[in-house]
Residue, then its C-alpha position, 0 to 999 in steps of 0.5 A: m791177815p791176808t786181804g786177797e790182793t796181789v801186789y806186784a813189783d814195779i817193772p820198768p820198761t825195756t831200754p829204748r831201741g835204737f838209742g843214740s846221739k846226734n848234733v853234738t856241740k860244745n853246749s848241747v847234744t840231741f838224743e834220739w831213739i825209736k819211739e814206742s807207742n803209749l810211752e813217754y820218755v824221761l832222760e837222766v843226764a849227768s856231767g860225769v860218771d859219778y852221777k852226782d849232778v844228774k838232771e832229769y828231762k821229761a821228753g814226753a812221747v817223742s823220738e828225739f830230745n835236745v839237752e843244753 
């Protein structure tokens, strides 16, 4: 029986603008992007294209994040 409620699918935010990397070393990389208001960022990084060893980093409301 219908309840009168409307359910919407989760819609992810758009891809970050200006996303790139800087300060790349043998053991780390700093990612950067144009920060949007009211968003907290989460990075998912894997060592290979198979995406088997993915690690999630909660960057927060920042415009760059260093991953070691």
